[in-house]
Structure formats: structure tokens, C-alpha cells
PyMOL commands that place a pseudoatom at each C-alpha (Angstrom):
pseudoatom trace, name=CA, resn=MET, resi=1, chain=A, elem=C, hetatm=0, pos=[5.163, 3.400, -15.963]
pseudoatom trace, name=CA, resn=THR, resi=2, chain=A, elem=C, hetatm=0, pos=[1.422, 3.734, -16.577]
pseudoatom trace, name=CA, resn=ASP, resi=3, chain=A, elem=C, hetatm=0, pos=[0.590, 0.146, -17.529]
pseudoatom trace, name=CA, resn=PHE, resi=4, chain=A, elem=C, hetatm=0, pos=[-0.114, -2.693, -15.136]
pseudoatom trace, name=CA, resn=ILE, resi=5, chain=A, elem=C, hetatm=0, pos=[2.455, -5.328, -14.210]
pseudoatom trace, name=CA, resn=ARG, resi=6, chain=A, elem=C, hetatm=0, pos=[1.252, -8.380, -16.103]
pseudoatom trace, name=CA, resn=ILE, resi=7, chain=A, elem=C, hetatm=0, pos=[1.791, -12.076, -15.435]
pseudoatom trace, name=CA, resn=PRO, resi=8, chain=A, elem=C, hetatm=0, pos=[-0.321, -15.006, -16.724]
pseudoatom trace, name=CA, resn=SER, resi=9, chain=A, elem=C, hetatm=0, pos=[-1.578, -16.062, -13.286]
pseudoatom trace, name=CA, resn=ASN, resi=10, chain=A, elem=C, hetatm=0, pos=[-2.866, -12.587, -12.396]
pseudoatom trace, name=CA, resn=PRO, resi=11, chain=A, elem=C, hetatm=0, pos=[-5.170, -11.245, -15.144]
pseudoatom trace, name=CA, resn=VAL, resi=12, chain=A, elem=C, hetatm=0, pos=[-5.945, -7.524, -15.137]
pseudoatom trace, name=CA, resn=PRO, resi=13, chain=A, elem=C, hetatm=0, pos=[-9.625, -6.881, -14.309]
pseudoatom trace, name=CA, resn=ASP, resi=14, chain=A, elem=C, hetatm=0, pos=[-11.780, -5.772, -17.240]
pseudoatom trace, name=CA, resn=GLY, resi=15, chain=A, elem=C, hetatm=0, pos=[-12.035, -2.013, -17.661]
pseudoatom trace, name=CA, resn=ALA, resi=16, chain=A, elem=C, hetatm=0, pos=[-9.066, -1.275, -15.405]
pseudoatom trace, name=CA, resn=GLU, resi=17, chain=A, elem=C, hetatm=0, pos=[-7.049, 1.901, -15.936]
pseudoatom trace, name=CA, resn=THR, resi=18, chain=A, elem=C, hetatm=0, pos=[-3.851, 3.093, -14.294]
pseudoatom trace, name=CA, resn=PHE, resi=19, chain=A, elem=C, hetatm=0, pos=[-2.375, 6.588, -14.222]
pseudoatom trace, name=CA, resn=MET, resi=20, chain=A, elem=C, hetatm=0, pos=[0.196, 8.809, -12.560]
pseudoatom trace, name=CA, resn=PHE, resi=21, chain=A, elem=C, hetatm=0, pos=[-0.855, 11.844, -10.557]
pseudoatom trace, name=CA, resn=ALA, resi=22, chain=A, elem=C, hetatm=0, pos=[0.883, 14.571, -8.573]
pseudoatom trace, name=CA, resn=ALA, resi=23, chain=A, elem=C, hetatm=0, pos=[0.644, 14.686, -4.793]
pseudoatom trace, name=CA, resn=PRO, resi=24, chain=A, elem=C, hetatm=0, pos=[0.311, 18.134, -3.155]
pseudoatom trace, name=CA, resn=ASP, resi=25, chain=A, elem=C, hetatm=0, pos=[4.102, 18.349, -2.776]
pseudoatom trace, name=CA, resn=GLY, resi=26, chain=A, elem=C, hetatm=0, pos=[4.676, 17.356, -6.407]
pseudoatom trace, name=CA, resn=ALA, resi=27, chain=A, elem=C, hetatm=0, pos=[5.621, 13.704, -5.855]
pseudoatom trace, name=CA, resn=GLU, resi=28, chain=A, elem=C, hetatm=0, pos=[4.441, 11.404, -8.656]
pseudoatom trace, name=CA, resn=LEU, resi=29, chain=A, elem=C, hetatm=0, pos=[2.158, 8.664, -7.385]
pseudoatom trace, name=CA, resn=ARG, resi=30, chain=A, elem=C, hetatm=0, pos=[0.474, 5.814, -9.247]
pseudoatom trace, name=CA, resn=GLY, resi=31, chain=A, elem=C, hetatm=0, pos=[-3.261, 5.310, -9.055]
pseudoatom trace, name=CA, resn=ALA, resi=32, chain=A, elem=C, hetatm=0, pos=[-5.707, 2.878, -10.631]
pseudoatom trace, name=CA, resn=PHE, resi=33, chain=A, elem=C, hetatm=0, pos=[-9.455, 2.703, -11.185]
pseudoatom trace, name=CA, resn=PHE, resi=34, chain=A, elem=C, hetatm=0, pos=[-11.470, -0.481, -11.530]
pseudoatom trace, name=CA, resn=PRO, resi=35, chain=A, elem=C, hetatm=0, pos=[-15.013, 0.521, -12.551]
pseudoatom trace, name=CA, resn=ILE, resi=36, chain=A, elem=C, hetatm=0, pos=[-17.974, -1.809, -12.854]
pseudoatom trace, name=CA, resn=ALA, resi=37, chain=A, elem=C, hetatm=0, pos=[-21.425, -1.305, -14.361]
pseudoatom trace, name=CA, resn=ASP, resi=38, chain=A, elem=C, hetatm=0, pos=[-24.319, -0.596, -12.008]
pseudoatom trace, name=CA, resn=ALA, resi=39, chain=A, elem=C, hetatm=0, pos=[-22.047, -0.143, -9.011]
pseudoatom trace, name=CA, resn=ARG, resi=40, chain=A, elem=C, hetatm=0, pos=[-23.643, 0.513, -5.646]
pseudoatom trace, name=CA, resn=GLY, resi=41, chain=A, elem=C, hetatm=0, pos=[-20.623, 2.356, -4.311]
pseudoatom trace, name=CA, resn=THR, resi=42, chain=A, elem=C, hetatm=0, pos=[-16.845, 2.680, -4.440]
pseudoatom trace, name=CA, resn=VAL, resi=43, chain=A, elem=C, hetatm=0, pos=[-14.166, 1.121, -2.256]
pseudoatom trace, name=CA, resn=VAL, resi=44, chain=A, elem=C, hetatm=0, pos=[-10.846, 2.941, -1.853]
pseudoatom trace, name=CA, resn=LEU, resi=45, chain=A, elem=C, hetatm=0, pos=[-8.547, -0.028, -1.272]
pseudoatom trace, name=CA, resn=GLU, resi=46, chain=A, elem=C, hetatm=0, pos=[-5.054, 0.544, 0.132]
pseudoatom trace, name=CA, resn=PRO, resi=47, chain=A, elem=C, hetatm=0, pos=[-2.314, -2.078, 0.597]
pseudoatom trace, name=CA, resn=GLY, resi=48, chain=A, elem=C, hetatm=0, pos=[0.169, -2.874, 3.319]
pseudoatom trace, name=CA, resn=TRP, resi=49, chain=A, elem=C, hetatm=0, pos=[3.934, -2.511, 3.522]
pseudoatom trace, name=CA, resn=ALA, resi=50, chain=A, elem=C, hetatm=0, pos=[5.872, -3.544, 0.394]
pseudoatom trace, name=CA, resn=GLU, resi=51, chain=A, elem=C, hetatm=0, pos=[2.656, -4.319, -1.511]
pseudoatom trace, name=CA, resn=PHE, resi=52, chain=A, elem=C, hetatm=0, pos=[1.367, -2.741, -4.695]
pseudoatom trace, name=CA, resn=ILE, resi=53, chain=A, elem=C, hetatm=0, pos=[-1.797, -2.516, -6.763]
pseudoatom trace, name=CA, resn=GLU, resi=54, chain=A, elem=C, hetatm=0, pos=[-1.450, -5.730, -8.767]
pseudoatom trace, name=CA, resn=LYS, resi=55, chain=A, elem=C, hetatm=0, pos=[-1.343, -7.913, -5.659]
pseudoatom trace, name=CA, resn=TYR, resi=56, chain=A, elem=C, hetatm=0, pos=[-4.982, -7.011, -5.038]
pseudoatom trace, name=CA, resn=PHE, resi=57, chain=A, elem=C, hetatm=0, pos=[-6.543, -8.076, -8.332]
pseudoatom trace, name=CA, resn=GLU, resi=58, chain=A, elem=C, hetatm=0, pos=[-8.142, -11.086, -6.615]
pseudoatom trace, name=CA, resn=THR, resi=59, chain=A, elem=C, hetatm=0, pos=[-9.668, -8.845, -3.934]
pseudoatom trace, name=CA, resn=ILE, resi=60, chain=A, elem=C, hetatm=0, pos=[-10.853, -6.415, -6.592]
pseudoatom trace, name=CA, resn=GLY, resi=61, chain=A, elem=C, hetatm=0, pos=[-12.644, -9.266, -8.348]
pseudoatom trace, name=CA, resn=ARG, resi=62, chain=A, elem=C, hetatm=0, pos=[-14.476, -10.106, -5.139]
pseudoatom trace, name=CA, resn=LEU, resi=63, chain=A, elem=C, hetatm=0, pos=[-15.477, -6.478, -4.633]
pseudoatom trace, name=CA, resn=HIS, resi=64, chain=A, elem=C, hetatm=0, pos=[-16.707, -6.339, -8.230]
pseudoatom trace, name=CA, resn=ALA, resi=65, chain=A, elem=C, hetatm=0, pos=[-18.855, -9.396, -7.527]
pseudoatom trace, name=CA, resn=ARG, resi=66, chain=A, elem=C, hetatm=0, pos=[-20.449, -7.354, -4.752]
pseudoatom trace, name=CA, resn=LYS, resi=67, chain=A, elem=C, hetatm=0, pos=[-21.021, -4.443, -7.160]
pseudoatom trace, name=CA, resn=PHE, resi=68, chain=A, elem=C, hetatm=0, pos=[-18.366, -2.015, -5.931]
pseudoatom trace, name=CA, resn=ASN, resi=69, chain=A, elem=C, hetatm=0, pos=[-16.060, 0.149, -8.018]
pseudoatom trace, name=CA, resn=VAL, resi=70, chain=A, elem=C, hetatm=0, pos=[-12.498, 0.054, -6.694]
pseudoatom trace, name=CA, resn=ALA, resi=71, chain=A, elem=C, hetatm=0, pos=[-9.826, 2.751, -6.572]
pseudoatom trace, name=CA, resn=MET, resi=72, chain=A, elem=C, hetatm=0, pos=[-6.239, 2.155, -5.460]
pseudoatom trace, name=CA, resn=MET, resi=73, chain=A, elem=C, hetatm=0, pos=[-2.931, 3.949, -5.273]
pseudoatom trace, name=CA, resn=ASP, resi=74, chain=A, elem=C, hetatm=0, pos=[0.580, 2.755, -4.598]
pseudoatom trace, name=CA, resn=TRP, resi=75, chain=A, elem=C, hetatm=0, pos=[1.717, 4.417, -1.381]
pseudoatom trace, name=CA, resn=ARG, resi=76, chain=A, elem=C, hetatm=0, pos=[4.667, 6.716, -1.934]
pseudoatom trace, name=CA, resn=GLY, resi=77, chain=A, elem=C, hetatm=0, pos=[7.838, 4.741, -1.381]
pseudoatom trace, name=CA, resn=GLN, resi=78, chain=A, elem=C, hetatm=0, pos=[6.168, 1.561, -2.646]
pseudoatom trace, name=CA, resn=GLY, resi=79, chain=A, elem=C, hetatm=0, pos=[5.153, -0.051, -5.899]
pseudoatom trace, name=CA, resn=LEU, resi=80, chain=A, elem=C, hetatm=0, pos=[5.608, 2.301, -8.823]
pseudoatom trace, name=CA, resn=SER, resi=81, chain=A, elem=C, hetatm=0, pos=[5.001, 5.529, -6.911]
pseudoatom trace, name=CA, resn=ASP, resi=82, chain=A, elem=C, hetatm=0, pos=[7.742, 8.044, -6.126]
pseudoatom trace, name=CA, resn=ARG, resi=83, chain=A, elem=C, hetatm=0, pos=[10.559, 6.629, -3.994]
pseudoatom trace, name=CA, resn=LYS, resi=84, chain=A, elem=C, hetatm=0, pos=[12.847, 9.637, -3.557]
pseudoatom trace, name=CA, resn=SER, resi=85, chain=A, elem=C, hetatm=0, pos=[10.563, 11.746, -1.354]
pseudoatom trace, name=CA, resn=ALA, resi=86, chain=A, elem=C, hetatm=0, pos=[9.796, 8.732, 0.839]
pseudoatom trace, name=CA, resn=ARG, resi=87, chain=A, elem=C, hetatm=0, pos=[13.506, 7.997, 1.360]
pseudoatom trace, name=CA, resn=GLU, resi=88, chain=A, elem=C, hetatm=0, pos=[14.114, 11.616, 2.333]
pseudoatom trace, name=CA, resn=ALA, resi=89, chain=A, elem=C, hetatm=0, pos=[11.293, 11.659, 4.893]
pseudoatom trace, name=CA, resn=LYS, resi=90, chain=A, elem=C, hetatm=0, pos=[11.960, 10.606, 8.469]
pseudoatom trace, name=CA, resn=TRP, resi=91, chain=A, elem=C, hetatm=0, pos=[9.881, 7.679, 9.685]
pseudoatom trace, name=CA, resn=LYS, resi=92, chain=A, elem=C, hetatm=0, pos=[8.122, 9.916, 12.223]
pseudoatom trace, name=CA, resn=ASP, resi=93, chain=A, elem=C, hetatm=0, pos=[6.921, 12.079, 9.323]
pseudoatom trace, name=CA, resn=TYR, resi=94, chain=A, elem=C, hetatm=0, pos=[6.232, 9.308, 6.808]
pseudoatom trace, name=CA, resn=PHE, resi=95, chain=A, elem=C, hetatm=0, pos=[2.734, 8.379, 7.955]
pseudoatom trace, name=CA, resn=HIS, resi=96, chain=A, elem=C, hetatm=0, pos=[1.669, 12.016, 8.139]
pseudoatom trace, name=CA, resn=ILE, resi=97, chain=A, elem=C, hetatm=0, pos=[2.678, 12.332, 4.483]
pseudoatom trace, name=CA, resn=LEU, resi=98, chain=A, elem=C, hetatm=0, pos=[0.758, 9.165, 3.562]
pseudoatom trace, name=CA, resn=ARG, resi=99, chain=A, elem=C, hetatm=0, pos=[-2.324, 10.528, 5.314]
pseudoatom trace, name=CA, resn=LYS, resi=100, chain=A, elem=C, hetatm=0, pos=[-2.182, 13.643, 3.135]
pseudoatom trace, name=CA, resn=ASP, resi=101, chain=A, elem=C, hetatm=0, pos=[-1.663, 11.517, 0.015]
pseudoatom trace, name=CA, resn=LEU, resi=102, chain=A, elem=C, hetatm=0, pos=[-4.723, 9.401, 0.823]
pseudoatom trace, name=CA, resn=ARG, resi=103, chain=A, elem=C, hetatm=0, pos=[-6.916, 12.439, 1.335]
pseudoatom trace, name=CA, resn=HIS, resi=104, chain=A, elem=C, hetatm=0, pos=[-5.677, 14.077, -1.854]
pseudoatom trace, name=CA, resn=PHE, resi=105, chain=A, elem=C, hetatm=0, pos=[-6.187, 10.916, -3.918]
pseudoatom trace, name=CA, resn=THR, resi=106, chain=A, elem=C, hetatm=0, pos=[-9.721, 10.542, -2.591]
pseudoatom trace, name=CA, resn=GLU, resi=107, chain=A, elem=C, hetatm=0, pos=[-10.756, 14.174, -2.999]
pseudoatom trace, name=CA, resn=ALA, resi=108, chain=A, elem=C, hetatm=0, pos=[-8.972, 15.071, -6.238]
pseudoatom trace, name=CA, resn=HIS, resi=109, chain=A, elem=C, hetatm=0, pos=[-9.324, 11.814, -8.158]
pseudoatom trace, name=CA, resn=VAL, resi=110, chain=A, elem=C, hetatm=0, pos=[-11.682, 9.203, -6.702]
pseudoatom trace, name=CA, resn=LYS, resi=111, chain=A, elem=C, hetatm=0, pos=[-14.580, 11.463, -5.770]
pseudoatom trace, name=CA, resn=PRO, resi=112, chain=A, elem=C, hetatm=0, pos=[-14.734, 13.253, -9.166]
pseudoatom trace, name=CA, resn=ARG, resi=113, chain=A, elem=C, hetatm=0, pos=[-14.515, 9.904, -10.985]
pseudoatom trace, name=CA, resn=PHE, resi=114, chain=A, elem=C, hetatm=0, pos=[-17.024, 7.860, -9.013]
pseudoatom trace, name=CA, resn=GLY, resi=115, chain=A, elem=C, hetatm=0, pos=[-18.869, 10.075, -6.541]
pseudoatom trace, name=CA, resn=ALA, resi=116, chain=A, elem=C, hetatm=0, pos=[-20.559, 8.807, -3.383]
pseudoatom trace, name=CA, resn=PRO, resi=117, chain=A, elem=C, hetatm=0, pos=[-20.996, 6.559, -1.530]
pseudoatom trace, name=CA, resn=MET, resi=118, chain=A, elem=C, hetatm=0, pos=[-17.370, 5.723, -0.780]
pseudoatom trace, name=CA, resn=MET, resi=119, chain=A, elem=C, hetatm=0, pos=[-15.906, 3.158, 1.600]
pseudoatom trace, name=CA, resn=LEU, resi=120, chain=A, elem=C, hetatm=0, pos=[-12.322, 2.712, 2.768]
pseudoatom trace, name=CA, resn=MET, resi=121, chain=A, elem=C, hetatm=0, pos=[-10.598, -0.674, 3.033]
pseudoatom trace, name=CA, resn=THR, resi=122, chain=A, elem=C, hetatm=0, pos=[-6.973, -1.087, 4.085]
pseudoatom trace, name=CA, resn=HIS, resi=123, chain=A, elem=C, hetatm=0, pos=[-4.519, -3.812, 5.019]
pseudoatom trace, name=CA, resn=SER, resi=124, chain=A, elem=C, hetatm=0, pos=[-1.755, -3.783, 7.635]
pseudoatom trace, name=CA, resn=MET, resi=125, chain=A, elem=C, hetatm=0, pos=[0.464, -0.687, 7.257]
pseudoatom trace, name=CA, resn=GLY, resi=126, chain=A, elem=C, hetatm=0, pos=[-2.232, 0.976, 5.170]
pseudoatom trace, name=CA, resn=GLY, resi=127, chain=A, elem=C, hetatm=0, pos=[-4.376, 1.099, 8.290]
pseudoatom trace, name=CA, resn=MET, resi=128, chain=A, elem=C, hetatm=0, pos=[-2.117, 3.622, 10.034]
pseudoatom trace, name=CA, resn=PRO, resi=129, chain=A, elem=C, hetatm=0, pos=[-2.540, 6.592, 7.648]
pseudoatom trace, name=CA, resn=ALA, resi=130, chain=A, elem=C, hetatm=0, pos=[-6.204, 5.607, 7.288]
pseudoatom trace, name=CA, resn=LEU, resi=131, chain=A, elem=C, hetatm=0, pos=[-6.743, 5.816, 11.057]
pseudoatom trace, name=CA, resn=MET, resi=132, chain=A, elem=C, hetatm=0, pos=[-4.893, 9.129, 11.176]
pseudoatom trace, name=CA, resn=LEU, resi=133, chain=A, elem=C, hetatm=0, pos=[-7.092, 10.552, 8.421]
pseudoatom trace, name=CA, resn=LEU, resi=134, chain=A, elem=C, hetatm=0, pos=[-10.270, 9.343, 10.124]
pseudoatom trace, name=CA, resn=ALA, resi=135, chain=A, elem=C, hetatm=0, pos=[-9.046, 10.792, 13.437]
pseudoatom trace, name=CA, resn=ASP, resi=136, chain=A, elem=C, hetatm=0, pos=[-8.733, 14.156, 11.684]
pseudoatom trace, name=CA, resn=GLY, resi=137, chain=A, elem=C, hetatm=0, pos=[-12.501, 14.054, 11.302]
pseudoatom trace, name=CA, resn=TYR, resi=138, chain=A, elem=C, hetatm=0, pos=[-12.403, 13.459, 7.555]
pseudoatom trace, name=CA, resn=GLY, resi=139, chain=A, elem=C, hetatm=0, pos=[-15.909, 12.511, 6.480]
pseudoatom trace, name=CA, resn=GLY, resi=140, chain=A, elem=C, hetatm=0, pos=[-15.376, 11.337, 2.919]
pseudoatom trace, name=CA, resn=PHE, resi=141, chain=A, elem=C, hetatm=0, pos=[-16.019, 7.676, 3.731]
pseudoatom trace, name=CA, resn=GLU, resi=142, chain=A, elem=C, hetatm=0, pos=[-19.316, 6.243, 4.883]
pseudoatom trace, name=CA, resn=ARG, resi=143, chain=A, elem=C, hetatm=0, pos=[-17.637, 3.111, 6.239]
pseudoatom trace, name=CA, resn=ALA, resi=144, chain=A, elem=C, hetatm=0, pos=[-14.127, 1.831, 6.864]
pseudoatom trace, name=CA, resn=VAL, resi=145, chain=A, elem=C, hetatm=0, pos=[-12.742, -1.705, 7.080]
pseudoatom trace, name=CA, resn=LEU, resi=146, chain=A, elem=C, hetatm=0, pos=[-9.191, -1.905, 8.423]
pseudoatom trace, name=CA, resn=CYS, resi=147, chain=A, elem=C, hetatm=0, pos=[-7.751, -5.417, 8.189]
pseudoatom trace, name=CA, resn=ALA, resi=148, chain=A, elem=C, hetatm=0, pos=[-4.983, -6.014, 10.763]
pseudoatom trace, name=CA, resn=PRO, resi=149, chain=A, elem=C, hetatm=0, pos=[-4.117, -2.292, 10.970]
pseudoatom trace, name=CA, resn=MET, resi=150, chain=A, elem=C, hetatm=0, pos=[-0.546, -1.542, 11.968]
pseudoatom trace, name=CA, resn=THR, resi=151, chain=A, elem=C, hetatm=0, pos=[-1.002, 0.522, 15.114]
pseudoatom trace, name=CA, resn=ARG, resi=152, chain=A, elem=C, hetatm=0, pos=[2.141, -0.557, 16.959]
pseudoatom trace, name=CA, resn=LEU, resi=153, chain=A, elem=C, hetatm=0, pos=[5.152, -2.845, 16.747]
pseudoatom trace, name=CA, resn=PHE, resi=154, chain=A, elem=C, hetatm=0, pos=[5.049, -6.281, 18.331]
pseudoatom trace, name=CA, resn=ALA, resi=155, chain=A, elem=C, hetatm=0, pos=[5.469, -6.099, 22.096]
pseudoatom trace, name=CA, resn=GLY, resi=156, chain=A, elem=C, hetatm=0, pos=[8.107, -8.198, 23.817]
pseudoatom trace, name=CA, resn=PRO, resi=157, chain=A, elem=C, hetatm=0, pos=[11.419, -8.146, 25.691]
pseudoatom trace, name=CA, resn=ALA, resi=158, chain=A, elem=C, hetatm=0, pos=[13.371, -7.785, 22.439]
pseudoatom trace, name=CA, resn=ASN, resi=159, chain=A, elem=C, hetatm=0, pos=[11.896, -4.322, 21.879]
pseudoatom trace, name=CA, resn=GLY, resi=160, chain=A, elem=C, hetatm=0, pos=[14.192, -2.842, 24.515]
pseudoatom trace, name=CA, resn=VAL, resi=161, chain=A, elem=C, hetatm=0, pos=[17.217, -4.339, 22.787]
pseudoatom trace, name=CA, resn=PHE, resi=162, chain=A, elem=C, hetatm=0, pos=[16.084, -3.031, 19.402]
pseudoatom trace, name=CA, resn=SER, resi=163, chain=A, elem=C, hetatm=0, pos=[15.607, 0.431, 20.901]
pseudoatom trace, name=CA, resn=VAL, resi=164, chain=A, elem=C, hetatm=0, pos=[19.175, 0.501, 22.222]
pseudoatom trace, name=CA, resn=VAL, resi=165, chain=A, elem=C, hetatm=0, pos=[20.598, -0.851, 18.952]
pseudoatom trace, name=CA, resn=SER, resi=166, chain=A, elem=C, hetatm=0, pos=[18.693, 1.690, 16.853]
pseudoatom trace, name=CA, resn=THR, resi=167, chain=A, elem=C, hetatm=0, pos=[19.880, 4.538, 19.089]
pseudoatom trace, name=CA, resn=ILE, resi=168, chain=A, elem=C, hetatm=0, pos=[23.507, 3.454, 18.736]
pseudoatom trace, name=CA, resn=THR, resi=169, chain=A, elem=C, hetatm=0, pos=[23.358, 2.866, 14.974]
pseudoatom trace, name=CA, resn=SER, resi=170, chain=A, elem=C, hetatm=0, pos=[21.710, 6.251, 14.452]
pseudoatom trace, name=CA, resn=ALA, resi=171, chain=A, elem=C, hetatm=0, pos=[24.401, 7.931, 16.535]
pseudoatom trace, name=CA, resn=ILE, resi=172, chain=A, elem=C, hetatm=0, pos=[27.168, 6.464, 14.358]
pseudoatom trace, name=CA, resn=GLY, resi=173, chain=A, elem=C, hetatm=0, pos=[25.466, 7.367, 11.095]
pseudoatom trace, name=CA, resn=LEU, resi=174, chain=A, elem=C, hetatm=0, pos=[23.829, 4.041, 10.244]
pseudoatom trace, name=CA, resn=GLY, resi=175, chain=A, elem=C, hetatm=0, pos=[20.253, 5.045, 10.974]
pseudoatom trace, name=CA, resn=ALA, resi=176, chain=A, elem=C, hetatm=0, pos=[19.225, 4.645, 7.338]
pseudoatom trace, name=CA, resn=ALA, resi=177, chain=A, elem=C, hetatm=0, pos=[20.800, 1.203, 6.915]
pseudoatom trace, name=CA, resn=PRO, resi=178, chain=A, elem=C, hetatm=0, pos=[18.418, -1.721, 6.245]
pseudoatom trace, name=CA, resn=VAL, resi=179, chain=A, elem=C, hetatm=0, pos=[17.506, -3.850, 9.245]
pseudoatom trace, name=CA, resn=THR, resi=180, chain=A, elem=C, hetatm=0, pos=[18.635, -7.019, 7.472]
pseudoatom trace, name=CA, resn=SER, resi=181, chain=A, elem=C, hetatm=0, pos=[21.131, -7.906, 4.778]
pseudoatom trace, name=CA, resn=LYS, resi=182, chain=A, elem=C, hetatm=0, pos=[18.843, -10.600, 3.353]
pseudoatom trace, name=CA, resn=GLU, resi=183, chain=A, elem=C, hetatm=0, pos=[17.227, -9.284, 0.182]
pseudoatom trace, name=CA, resn=ASP, resi=184, chain=A, elem=C, hetatm=0, pos=[14.975, -12.209, -0.711]
pseudoatom trace, name=CA, resn=ASP, resi=185, chain=A, elem=C, hetatm=0, pos=[13.109, -12.865, 2.549]
pseudoatom trace, name=CA, resn=SER, resi=186, chain=A, elem=C, hetatm=0, pos=[9.774, -11.854, 1.019]
pseudoatom trace, name=CA, resn=LYS, resi=187, chain=A, elem=C, hetatm=0, pos=[10.335, -14.155, -1.968]
pseudoatom trace, name=CA, resn=ALA, resi=188, chain=A, elem=C, hetatm=0, pos=[10.896, -17.404, -0.049]
pseudoatom trace, name=CA, resn=PHE, resi=189, chain=A, elem=C, hetatm=0, pos=[7.780, -19.342, 0.941]
pseudoatom trace, name=CA, resn=GLU, resi=190, chain=A, elem=C, hetatm=0, pos=[9.503, -21.727, 3.348]
pseudoatom trace, name=CA, resn=GLY, resi=191, chain=A, elem=C, hetatm=0, pos=[9.750, -20.138, 6.766]
pseudoatom trace, name=CA, resn=ASN, resi=192, chain=A, elem=C, hetatm=0, pos=[7.753, -17.015, 5.923]
pseudoatom trace, name=CA, resn=ILE, resi=193, chain=A, elem=C, hetatm=0, pos=[5.396, -15.721, 8.633]
pseudoatom trace, name=CA, resn=LEU, resi=194, chain=A, elem=C, hetatm=0, pos=[2.995, -13.833, 6.378]
pseudoatom trace, name=CA, resn=THR, resi=195, chain=A, elem=C, hetatm=0, pos=[0.982, -16.494, 4.575]
pseudoatom trace, name=CA, resn=SER, resi=196, chain=A, elem=C, hetatm=0, pos=[0.242, -20.216, 4.517]
pseudoatom trace, name=CA, resn=ASP, resi=197, chain=A, elem=C, hetatm=0, pos=[-1.033, -20.038, 0.918]
pseudoatom trace, name=CA, resn=PRO, resi=198, chain=A, elem=C, hetatm=0, pos=[1.699, -21.138, -1.528]
pseudoatom trace, name=CA, resn=ALA, resi=199, chain=A, elem=C, hetatm=0, pos=[-0.278, -20.137, -4.639]
pseudoatom trace, name=CA, resn=ARG, resi=200, chain=A, elem=C, hetatm=0, pos=[-0.818, -16.538, -3.535]
pseudoatom trace, name=CA, resn=HIS, resi=201, chain=A, elem=C, hetatm=0, pos=[2.771, -16.306, -2.301]
pseudoatom trace, name=CA, resn=GLU, resi=202, chain=A, elem=C, hetatm=0, pos=[4.089, -17.504, -5.653]
pseudoatom trace, name=CA, resn=ARG, resi=203, chain=A, elem=C, hetatm=0, pos=[1.847, -15.117, -7.552]
pseudoatom trace, name=CA, resn=PHE, resi=204, chain=A, elem=C, hetatm=0, pos=[3.207, -12.116, -5.655]
pseudoatom trace, name=CA, resn=ARG, resi=205, chain=A, elem=C, hetatm=0, pos=[6.757, -13.408, -6.095]
pseudoatom trace, name=CA, resn=GLN, resi=206, chain=A, elem=C, hetatm=0, pos=[6.196, -13.562, -9.850]
pseudoatom trace, name=CA, resn=LEU, resi=207, chain=A, elem=C, hetatm=0, pos=[4.827, -10.005, -9.847]
pseudoatom trace, name=CA, resn=GLN, resi=208, chain=A, elem=C, hetatm=0, pos=[7.979, -8.778, -8.097]
pseudoatom trace, name=CA, resn=LEU, resi=209, chain=A, elem=C, hetatm=0, pos=[10.184, -10.642, -10.555]
pseudoatom trace, name=CA, resn=ALA, resi=210, chain=A, elem=C, hetatm=0, pos=[8.241, -9.192, -13.490]
pseudoatom trace, name=CA, resn=GLU, resi=211, chain=A, elem=C, hetatm=0, pos=[8.843, -5.634, -12.252]
pseudoatom trace, name=CA, resn=PRO, resi=212, chain=A, elem=C, hetatm=0, pos=[11.704, -5.525, -9.705]
pseudoatom trace, name=CA, resn=SER, resi=213, chain=A, elem=C, hetatm=0, pos=[11.405, -1.756, -9.328]
pseudoatom trace, name=CA, resn=ALA, resi=214, chain=A, elem=C, hetatm=0, pos=[7.993, -2.255, -7.680]
pseudoatom trace, name=CA, resn=ALA, resi=215, chain=A, elem=C, hetatm=0, pos=[9.453, -4.384, -4.867]
pseudoatom trace, name=CA, resn=ASN, resi=216, chain=A, elem=C, hetatm=0, pos=[10.684, -3.043, -1.529]
pseudoatom trace, name=CA, resn=ALA, resi=217, chain=A, elem=C, hetatm=0, pos=[13.869, -3.902, 0.309]
pseudoatom trace, name=CA, resn=ALA, resi=218, chain=A, elem=C, hetatm=0, pos=[14.032, -4.179, 4.089]
pseudoatom trace, name=CA, resn=PRO, resi=219, chain=A, elem=C, hetatm=0, pos=[12.961, -1.035, 5.993]
for i in range(1, 219): cmd.bond("trace and resi %d" % i, "trace and resi %d" % (i + 1))
show_as sticks, trace
zoom trace
């Protein structure tokens, strides 16, 4: 799919373009450019877990108002990017792969399209591969804004229990099973712990309903 997921409450920004591109290992990933006239720079904007490009149209509009081009990609395993290679990767390797994807997207596609200066902005899970890339010494970004970067799991007494359970389930061949049998947790506003904004929650729910293949099940 090379078009945007479209719903009435989430208009596509003017001039937007989406495309598929090959990662270094051949995986097909989805990218998007959101250019603006007289831009003073470009923001590479990367989402969190189970999110995809269209969820960020509102943010893109705000960056446009500040005269920034925007470039995004769906992380592999999410949105409309390749799922197979992500499923085959072990979790300990997954973020290393995402780090390589981010660098490749920036160097091979964003930089030739927009040039410098470039900034990096990420949310939640997207902060982990971003931090790893920056720790490598990569100098492609002049600035970075990492919103609630996922650097660790929540601490607490339950972590020890989860560790034991995961060890046992892996030993009996259930290591790849989802952590919950509930498929619609992310689609129910009541009781969710992610947002207090019903309008934004409903908009993302409608995007997932419009293109179910872009949604993610439990990890």
C-alpha cells in the first residue's frame, strides 16, 4: 500500500507523499514526506509502539506551522511496513535492527530529499533505537527531542514474577505467544492508561478500523 489511510476526521496534510523503500536487508518499509515551502529545517519524526504515520498528522501540522519539513517511516513490524522480518527477529535484536533502519532512512532518503539541517523527534518506543543511534556517534541530526523514551520497563515487585513466567513459557515453547488474549485493549477508551483525550483516542481507533493491517496485536 502506497497511499495514506484516510478518514474524515484526519485530513492528509497538503503536499504529502508516501512510498515504500527497501531496508539494507531487503525488508520493505513505508516512508512519507511532508514538505513545506520556505522550510527552515527538517524533522525526522518517529512513532511509538503500535503507532503509524497517520496518527501524527496533527503533530505534522504543528511542525509545518513552525516551518519544518517532516519525514516519517513506519517502524518494521508496525503500520504498513514489513511484518515478517520483525516477527522472525528476537526481541534482543529488534531494536538493533530498528536503529539500522532509522539510519538508512535518514541517509538514503531524507537527506537527499531535504538536506540539512535535520532534527530528530521520537515518541515512547521510538526513543530506544534513536538513543542507540545517537550513542553510536551518528551526527546526522543537529538536535533531538525524545518524548517519554522507552529506556526500561516499569519497575516494581511484579517484574520478578513476570521474569519467572516468561522463563517458564519460553521453556515450554510459548515464548512467542501474546502477553494477553484481549485483542481490543487499544481500541477501548474507558480504562485505558495512555490518554485522557477521547477525541484523539477515537481518531486513532477509526484509523485502525479503516486499515486493520496497520494495527498491532499484543507483544
